[in-house]
PDB file of N, H, CA, C and O in Angstrom:
ATOM      1  N   MET A   1      11.212   9.207   4.573  1.00  0.00           N
ATOM      2  CA  MET A   1      10.392   8.667   5.346  1.00  0.00           C
ATOM      3  C   MET A   1       8.714   9.079   5.385  1.00  0.00           C
ATOM      4  O   MET A   1       8.175  10.055   5.907  1.00  0.00           O
ATOM      5  N   ASN A   2       8.228   8.140   4.756  1.00  0.00           N
ATOM      6  H   ASN A   2       8.666   7.348   4.332  1.00  0.00           H
ATOM      7  CA  ASN A   2       6.882   8.294   4.569  1.00  0.00           C
ATOM      8  C   ASN A   2       6.050   7.935   5.882  1.00  0.00           C
ATOM      9  O   ASN A   2       6.123   6.942   6.606  1.00  0.00           O
ATOM     10  N   SER A   3       5.196   9.120   5.957  1.00  0.00           N
ATOM     11  H   SER A   3       5.137   9.926   5.369  1.00  0.00           H
ATOM     12  CA  SER A   3       4.574   8.843   7.023  1.00  0.00           C
ATOM     13  C   SER A   3       3.207   8.157   7.040  1.00  0.00           C
ATOM     14  O   SER A   3       2.740   7.809   5.955  1.00  0.00           O
ATOM     15  N   TYR A   4       2.516   7.928   8.167  1.00  0.00           N
ATOM     16  H   TYR A   4       2.895   8.211   9.048  1.00  0.00           H
ATOM     17  CA  TYR A   4       1.377   6.717   8.192  1.00  0.00           C
ATOM     18  C   TYR A   4       0.569   7.016   6.857  1.00  0.00           C
ATOM     19  O   TYR A   4       0.194   6.027   6.227  1.00  0.00           O
ATOM     20  N   ASN A   5       0.231   8.400   6.309  1.00  0.00           N
ATOM     21  H   ASN A   5       0.536   9.203   6.821  1.00  0.00           H
ATOM     22  CA  ASN A   5      -1.291   8.868   5.487  1.00  0.00           C
ATOM     23  C   ASN A   5      -0.649   9.396   4.351  1.00  0.00           C
ATOM     24  O   ASN A   5      -1.235  10.208   3.634  1.00  0.00           O
ATOM     25  N   ASP A   6       0.715   8.943   4.072  1.00  0.00           N
ATOM     26  H   ASP A   6       1.190   8.284   4.654  1.00  0.00           H
ATOM     27  CA  ASP A   6       1.078   9.848   2.824  1.00  0.00           C
ATOM     28  C   ASP A   6       0.868   8.487   1.826  1.00  0.00           C
ATOM     29  O   ASP A   6       1.152   7.377   2.277  1.00  0.00           O
ATOM     30  N   PRO A   7       0.474   8.606   0.766  1.00  0.00           N
ATOM     31  CA  PRO A   7       0.255   7.784  -0.394  1.00  0.00           C
ATOM     32  C   PRO A   7       1.459   7.100  -0.598  1.00  0.00           C
ATOM     33  O   PRO A   7       2.495   7.721  -0.361  1.00  0.00           O
ATOM     34  N   ILE A   8       1.548   5.621  -1.101  1.00  0.00           N
ATOM     35  H   ILE A   8       0.706   5.117  -1.294  1.00  0.00           H
ATOM     36  CA  ILE A   8       2.562   5.120  -2.247  1.00  0.00           C
ATOM     37  C   ILE A   8       2.447   5.615  -3.411  1.00  0.00           C
ATOM     38  O   ILE A   8       1.253   5.904  -3.491  1.00  0.00           O
ATOM     39  N   LYS A   9       3.065   5.960  -4.591  1.00  0.00           N
ATOM     40  H   LYS A   9       4.035   5.726  -4.526  1.00  0.00           H
ATOM     41  CA  LYS A   9       2.661   5.368  -5.858  1.00  0.00           C
ATOM     42  C   LYS A   9       3.193   4.894  -6.501  1.00  0.00           C
ATOM     43  O   LYS A   9       4.355   5.116  -6.842  1.00  0.00           O
ATOM     44  N   MET A  10       2.145   3.732  -7.008  1.00  0.00           N
ATOM     45  H   MET A  10       1.201   3.552  -6.732  1.00  0.00           H
ATOM     46  CA  MET A  10       2.644   2.615  -7.912  1.00  0.00           C
ATOM     47  C   MET A  10       1.565   2.219  -8.978  1.00  0.00           C
ATOM     48  O   MET A  10       0.382   2.502  -8.793  1.00  0.00           O
ATOM     49  N   MET A  11       2.006   1.540 -10.129  1.00  0.00           N
ATOM     50  H   MET A  11       2.967   1.309 -10.280  1.00  0.00           H
ATOM     51  CA  MET A  11       1.037   0.984 -10.863  1.00  0.00           C
ATOM     52  C   MET A  11       0.389   0.090 -10.712  1.00  0.00           C
ATOM     53  O   MET A  11       0.899  -0.757  -9.978  1.00  0.00           O
ATOM     54  N   PHE A  12      -1.321  -0.318 -11.389  1.00  0.00           N
ATOM     55  H   PHE A  12      -1.736   0.369 -11.986  1.00  0.00           H
ATOM     56  CA  PHE A  12      -1.781  -0.843 -10.563  1.00  0.00           C
ATOM     57  C   PHE A  12      -2.023  -2.323 -10.948  1.00  0.00           C
ATOM     58  O   PHE A  12      -3.020  -3.009 -10.719  1.00  0.00           O
ATOM     59  N   ARG A  13      -0.895  -2.648 -11.575  1.00  0.00           N
ATOM     60  H   ARG A  13      -0.085  -2.091 -11.761  1.00  0.00           H
ATOM     61  CA  ARG A  13      -0.687  -3.793 -12.451  1.00  0.00           C
ATOM     62  C   ARG A  13       0.342  -4.289 -11.620  1.00  0.00           C
ATOM     63  O   ARG A  13       0.184  -5.499 -11.457  1.00  0.00           O
ATOM     64  N   ASP A  14       1.322  -3.854 -11.035  1.00  0.00           N
ATOM     65  H   ASP A  14       1.451  -2.871 -11.167  1.00  0.00           H
ATOM     66  CA  ASP A  14       1.891  -4.044  -9.754  1.00  0.00           C
ATOM     67  C   ASP A  14       1.531  -4.260  -8.453  1.00  0.00           C
ATOM     68  O   ASP A  14       1.982  -5.181  -7.771  1.00  0.00           O
ATOM     69  N   TRP A  15       0.462  -3.167  -7.953  1.00  0.00           N
ATOM     70  H   TRP A  15       0.096  -2.419  -8.506  1.00  0.00           H
ATOM     71  CA  TRP A  15      -0.280  -3.329  -6.737  1.00  0.00           C
ATOM     72  C   TRP A  15      -1.084  -5.006  -6.880  1.00  0.00           C
ATOM     73  O   TRP A  15      -1.314  -5.656  -5.861  1.00  0.00           O
ATOM     74  N   LYS A  16      -1.385  -5.455  -8.066  1.00  0.00           N
ATOM     75  H   LYS A  16      -1.197  -4.927  -8.894  1.00  0.00           H
ATOM     76  CA  LYS A  16      -2.323  -6.771  -8.313  1.00  0.00           C
ATOM     77  C   LYS A  16      -1.880  -7.918  -8.263  1.00  0.00           C
ATOM     78  O   LYS A  16      -2.519  -8.954  -8.080  1.00  0.00           O
ATOM     79  N   ARG A  17      -0.438  -7.749  -8.471  1.00  0.00           N
ATOM     80  H   ARG A  17       0.081  -6.908  -8.620  1.00  0.00           H
ATOM     81  CA  ARG A  17       0.681  -8.775  -8.308  1.00  0.00           C
ATOM     82  C   ARG A  17       1.028  -8.831  -7.321  1.00  0.00           C
ATOM     83  O   ARG A  17       1.837  -9.755  -7.231  1.00  0.00           O
ATOM     84  N   LEU A  18       0.865  -8.276  -6.317  1.00  0.00           N
ATOM     85  H   LEU A  18       0.209  -7.525  -6.390  1.00  0.00           H
ATOM     86  CA  LEU A  18       1.282  -8.539  -4.683  1.00  0.00           C
ATOM     87  C   LEU A  18       0.383  -9.437  -4.066  1.00  0.00           C
ATOM     88  O   LEU A  18      -0.843  -9.330  -4.094  1.00  0.00           O
ATOM     89  N   PRO A  19       1.085 -10.392  -3.466  1.00  0.00           N
ATOM     90  CA  PRO A  19       0.379 -11.446  -2.542  1.00  0.00           C
ATOM     91  C   PRO A  19      -0.760 -10.823  -1.533  1.00  0.00           C
ATOM     92  O   PRO A  19      -0.414  -9.887  -0.812  1.00  0.00           O
ATOM     93  N   ARG A  20      -2.110 -11.315  -1.461  1.00  0.00           N
ATOM     94  H   ARG A  20      -2.391 -12.075  -2.047  1.00  0.00           H
ATOM     95  CA  ARG A  20      -3.261 -10.727  -0.724  1.00  0.00           C
ATOM     96  C   ARG A  20      -2.587 -10.154  -0.052  1.00  0.00           C
ATOM     97  O   ARG A  20      -2.507  -8.938  -0.228  1.00  0.00           O
ATOM     98  N   ALA A  21      -1.648 -10.933   1.238  1.00  0.00           N
ATOM     99  H   ALA A  21      -1.713 -11.921   1.381  1.00  0.00           H
ATOM    100  CA  ALA A  21      -1.518 -10.819   2.694  1.00  0.00           C
ATOM    101  C   ALA A  21      -0.930  -9.458   2.473  1.00  0.00           C
ATOM    102  O   ALA A  21      -1.115  -8.766   3.475  1.00  0.00           O
ATOM    103  N   PHE A  22      -0.252  -8.788   1.470  1.00  0.00           N
ATOM    104  H   PHE A  22      -0.102  -9.350   0.657  1.00  0.00           H
ATOM    105  CA  PHE A  22       0.608  -7.441   1.627  1.00  0.00           C
ATOM    106  C   PHE A  22      -0.067  -6.348   0.566  1.00  0.00           C
ATOM    107  O   PHE A  22       0.564  -5.433   0.035  1.00  0.00           O
ATOM    108  N   ARG A  23      -1.889  -6.715   0.309  1.00  0.00           N
ATOM    109  H   ARG A  23      -2.401  -7.458   0.740  1.00  0.00           H
ATOM    110  CA  ARG A  23      -2.366  -5.702  -0.052  1.00  0.00           C
ATOM    111  C   ARG A  23      -3.895  -5.668   0.153  1.00  0.00           C
ATOM    112  O   ARG A  23      -4.341  -6.741  -0.254  1.00  0.00           O
ATOM    113  N   ALA A  24      -4.944  -4.821   0.650  1.00  0.00           N
ATOM    114  H   ALA A  24      -4.582  -3.949   0.981  1.00  0.00           H
ATOM    115  CA  ALA A  24      -5.818  -4.757   1.096  1.00  0.00           C
ATOM    116  C   ALA A  24      -7.017  -3.832   0.563  1.00  0.00           C
ATOM    117  O   ALA A  24      -6.490  -2.944  -0.107  1.00  0.00           O
ATOM    118  N   VAL A  25      -7.944  -3.724   0.575  1.00  0.00           N
ATOM    119  H   VAL A  25      -8.372  -4.445   1.119  1.00  0.00           H
ATOM    120  CA  VAL A  25      -8.969  -2.357   0.011  1.00  0.00           C
ATOM    121  C   VAL A  25      -9.663  -2.135   1.281  1.00  0.00           C
ATOM    122  O   VAL A  25     -10.042  -3.085   1.965  1.00  0.00           O
ATOM    123  N   VAL A  26      -9.884  -0.635   1.699  1.00  0.00           N
ATOM    124  H   VAL A  26      -9.576   0.137   1.143  1.00  0.00           H
ATOM    125  CA  VAL A  26     -10.246  -0.555   3.018  1.00  0.00           C
ATOM    126  C   VAL A  26     -11.054   0.711   2.858  1.00  0.00           C
ATOM    127  O   VAL A  26     -10.523   1.808   2.690  1.00  0.00           O
ATOM    128  N   ALA A  27     -12.520   0.493   2.923  1.00  0.00           N
ATOM    129  H   ALA A  27     -12.951  -0.399   3.059  1.00  0.00           H
ATOM    130  CA  ALA A  27     -13.647   1.613   2.733  1.00  0.00           C
ATOM    131  C   ALA A  27     -12.988   2.282   0.985  1.00  0.00           C
ATOM    132  O   ALA A  27     -12.633   3.444   0.786  1.00  0.00           O
ATOM    133  N   GLY A  28     -12.992   1.201  -0.007  1.00  0.00           N
ATOM    134  H   GLY A  28     -13.281   0.257   0.155  1.00  0.00           H
ATOM    135  CA  GLY A  28     -12.854   1.796  -1.117  1.00  0.00           C
ATOM    136  C   GLY A  28     -11.337   2.476  -1.129  1.00  0.00           C
ATOM    137  O   GLY A  28     -10.974   3.064  -2.148  1.00  0.00           O
ATOM    138  N   GLN A  29     -10.876   2.428  -0.522  1.00  0.00           N
ATOM    139  H   GLN A  29     -11.171   1.951   0.306  1.00  0.00           H
ATOM    140  CA  GLN A  29      -9.060   2.926  -0.924  1.00  0.00           C
ATOM    141  C   GLN A  29      -7.912   1.717  -1.008  1.00  0.00           C
ATOM    142  O   GLN A  29      -7.677   1.042  -0.006  1.00  0.00           O
ATOM    143  N   PRO A  30      -7.210   1.486  -2.275  1.00  0.00           N
ATOM    144  CA  PRO A  30      -6.291   0.510  -2.024  1.00  0.00           C
ATOM    145  C   PRO A  30      -5.498   0.646  -1.097  1.00  0.00           C
ATOM    146  O   PRO A  30      -5.353   1.781  -0.644  1.00  0.00           O
ATOM    147  N   GLN A  31      -4.914  -0.209  -0.660  1.00  0.00           N
ATOM    148  H   GLN A  31      -5.031  -1.131  -1.028  1.00  0.00           H
ATOM    149  CA  GLN A  31      -3.621   0.211   0.270  1.00  0.00           C
ATOM    150  C   GLN A  31      -2.791  -1.187   0.368  1.00  0.00           C
ATOM    151  O   GLN A  31      -3.211  -2.320   0.132  1.00  0.00           O
ATOM    152  N   VAL A  32      -1.406  -0.754   0.812  1.00  0.00           N
ATOM    153  H   VAL A  32      -1.065   0.166   1.004  1.00  0.00           H
ATOM    154  CA  VAL A  32      -0.581  -1.478   0.479  1.00  0.00           C
ATOM    155  C   VAL A  32       0.322  -1.489   1.824  1.00  0.00           C
ATOM    156  O   VAL A  32       0.539  -0.433   2.418  1.00  0.00           O
ATOM    157  N   LEU A  33       0.974  -3.049   2.398  1.00  0.00           N
ATOM    158  H   LEU A  33       0.798  -3.906   1.915  1.00  0.00           H
ATOM    159  CA  LEU A  33       1.744  -3.185   3.597  1.00  0.00           C
ATOM    160  C   LEU A  33       3.007  -2.467   3.678  1.00  0.00           C
ATOM    161  O   LEU A  33       3.842  -2.365   2.779  1.00  0.00           O
ATOM    162  N   LEU A  34       3.060  -1.969   4.880  1.00  0.00           N
ATOM    163  H   LEU A  34       2.382  -2.052   5.610  1.00  0.00           H
ATOM    164  CA  LEU A  34       4.887  -1.192   4.490  1.00  0.00           C
ATOM    165  C   LEU A  34       5.078  -1.910   5.848  1.00  0.00           C
ATOM    166  O   LEU A  34       4.217  -2.003   6.723  1.00  0.00           O
ATOM    167  N   THR A  35       6.548  -2.488   5.898  1.00  0.00           N
ATOM    168  H   THR A  35       7.247  -2.413   5.187  1.00  0.00           H
ATOM    169  CA  THR A  35       7.189  -3.373   7.120  1.00  0.00           C
ATOM    170  C   THR A  35       8.339  -2.140   7.589  1.00  0.00           C
ATOM    171  O   THR A  35       8.983  -1.431   6.815  1.00  0.00           O
ATOM    172  N   ARG A  36       8.376  -2.124   9.045  1.00  0.00           N
ATOM    173  H   ARG A  36       7.853  -2.700   9.673  1.00  0.00           H
ATOM    174  CA  ARG A  36       9.859  -1.693   9.379  1.00  0.00           C
ATOM    175  C   ARG A  36       9.768  -2.025  10.460  1.00  0.00           C
ATOM    176  O   ARG A  36       8.811  -2.567  11.013  1.00  0.00           O
ATOM    177  N   ILE A  37      11.199  -1.602  11.055  1.00  0.00           N
ATOM    178  H   ILE A  37      11.977  -1.162  10.606  1.00  0.00           H
ATOM    179  CA  ILE A  37      11.712  -2.402  12.179  1.00  0.00           C
ATOM    180  C   ILE A  37      10.804  -2.195  13.332  1.00  0.00           C
ATOM    181  O   ILE A  37      10.554  -1.085  13.804  1.00  0.00           O
ATOM    182  N   GLY A  38      10.297  -3.380  13.785  1.00  0.00           N
ATOM    183  H   GLY A  38      10.500  -4.281  13.402  1.00  0.00           H
ATOM    184  CA  GLY A  38       9.164  -3.050  14.932  1.00  0.00           C
ATOM    185  C   GLY A  38       7.870  -3.012  14.787  1.00  0.00           C
ATOM    186  O   GLY A  38       7.161  -3.326  15.743  1.00  0.00           O
ATOM    187  N   HIS A  39       7.299  -2.619  13.551  1.00  0.00           N
ATOM    188  H   HIS A  39       7.874  -2.364  12.773  1.00  0.00           H
ATOM    189  CA  HIS A  39       6.077  -2.378  13.129  1.00  0.00           C
ATOM    190  C   HIS A  39       5.718  -2.664  11.257  1.00  0.00           C
ATOM    191  O   HIS A  39       6.394  -2.536  10.236  1.00  0.00           O
ATOM    192  N   SER A  40       4.551  -3.022  11.499  1.00  0.00           N
ATOM    193  H   SER A  40       4.001  -3.126  12.329  1.00  0.00           H
ATOM    194  CA  SER A  40       4.089  -2.850  10.151  1.00  0.00           C
ATOM    195  C   SER A  40       2.629  -2.081  10.109  1.00  0.00           C
ATOM    196  O   SER A  40       1.900  -1.958  11.093  1.00  0.00           O
ATOM    197  N   TYR A  41       2.371  -1.643   8.933  1.00  0.00           N
ATOM    198  H   TYR A  41       2.964  -1.744   8.134  1.00  0.00           H
ATOM    199  CA  TYR A  41       1.389  -0.944   8.746  1.00  0.00           C
ATOM    200  C   TYR A  41       0.623  -0.827   7.453  1.00  0.00           C
ATOM    201  O   TYR A  41       1.421  -1.272   6.628  1.00  0.00           O
ATOM    202  N   PHE A  42      -0.411  -0.499   6.847  1.00  0.00           N
ATOM    203  H   PHE A  42      -1.058  -0.137   7.517  1.00  0.00           H
ATOM    204  CA  PHE A  42      -0.884  -0.401   5.735  1.00  0.00           C
ATOM    205  C   PHE A  42      -1.211   1.172   5.658  1.00  0.00           C
ATOM    206  O   PHE A  42      -1.701   1.913   6.509  1.00  0.00           O
ATOM    207  N   VAL A  43      -0.775   1.425   4.356  1.00  0.00           N
ATOM    208  H   VAL A  43      -0.377   0.823   3.665  1.00  0.00           H
ATOM    209  CA  VAL A  43      -0.387   3.167   3.628  1.00  0.00           C
ATOM    210  C   VAL A  43      -1.582   3.138   2.614  1.00  0.00           C
ATOM    211  O   VAL A  43      -1.936   2.038   2.190  1.00  0.00           O
ATOM    212  N   PRO A  44      -2.165   4.165   2.236  1.00  0.00           N
ATOM    213  CA  PRO A  44      -3.306   4.515   1.093  1.00  0.00           C
ATOM    214  C   PRO A  44      -2.146   4.253  -0.134  1.00  0.00           C
ATOM    215  O   PRO A  44      -1.004   4.665   0.072  1.00  0.00           O
ATOM    216  N   VAL A  45      -2.488   3.515  -1.496  1.00  0.00           N
ATOM    217  H   VAL A  45      -3.416   3.180  -1.664  1.00  0.00           H
ATOM    218  CA  VAL A  45      -2.191   3.472  -2.706  1.00  0.00           C
ATOM    219  C   VAL A  45      -2.969   4.813  -3.710  1.00  0.00           C
ATOM    220  O   VAL A  45      -4.144   5.104  -3.932  1.00  0.00           O
ATOM    221  N   GLU A  46      -1.609   5.418  -4.154  1.00  0.00           N
ATOM    222  H   GLU A  46      -0.654   5.181  -3.974  1.00  0.00           H
ATOM    223  CA  GLU A  46      -2.037   6.360  -5.725  1.00  0.00           C
ATOM    224  C   GLU A  46      -1.692   5.597  -6.654  1.00  0.00           C
ATOM    225  O   GLU A  46      -0.529   5.200  -6.577  1.00  0.00           O
ATOM    226  N   PHE A  47      -2.287   5.247  -7.509  1.00  0.00           N
ATOM    227  H   PHE A  47      -3.231   5.569  -7.572  1.00  0.00           H
ATOM    228  CA  PHE A  47      -2.050   4.252  -8.869  1.00  0.00           C
ATOM    229  C   PHE A  47      -1.661   5.757  -9.760  1.00  0.00           C
ATOM    230  O   PHE A  47      -2.150   6.885  -9.712  1.00  0.00           O
ATOM    231  N   VAL A  48      -0.465   5.108 -10.625  1.00  0.00           N
ATOM    232  H   VAL A  48      -0.068   4.191 -10.664  1.00  0.00           H
ATOM    233  CA  VAL A  48       0.412   5.762 -11.643  1.00  0.00           C
ATOM    234  C   VAL A  48       0.150   5.350 -12.969  1.00  0.00           C
ATOM    235  O   VAL A  48      -0.293   4.225 -13.201  1.00  0.00           O
ATOM    236  N   GLY A  49       0.459   6.417 -14.119  1.00  0.00           N
ATOM    237  H   GLY A  49       0.819   7.331 -13.931  1.00  0.00           H
ATOM    238  CA  GLY A  49       0.622   5.152 -15.137  1.00  0.00           C
ATOM    239  C   GLY A  49      -0.364   4.592 -15.592  1.00  0.00           C
ATOM    240  O   GLY A  49      -0.233   3.638 -16.360  1.00  0.00           O
TER     241      GLY A  49
END
C-alpha cells in the first residue's frame, strides 16, 4: 500500500481524462485523489511513458 507521499505512476493523458474532482495541481505538483475505507487524500503523480 502506498504511503501518503509516494507518487502514483500514470500517463499524462490518463490523468487529464480524470474528472476535475479527482485530480488537482498543488504548488505545481499534479495530484490524484485516492479513496480508502474511512478517508480520502491526494497523492502526487509521476508521469510515465
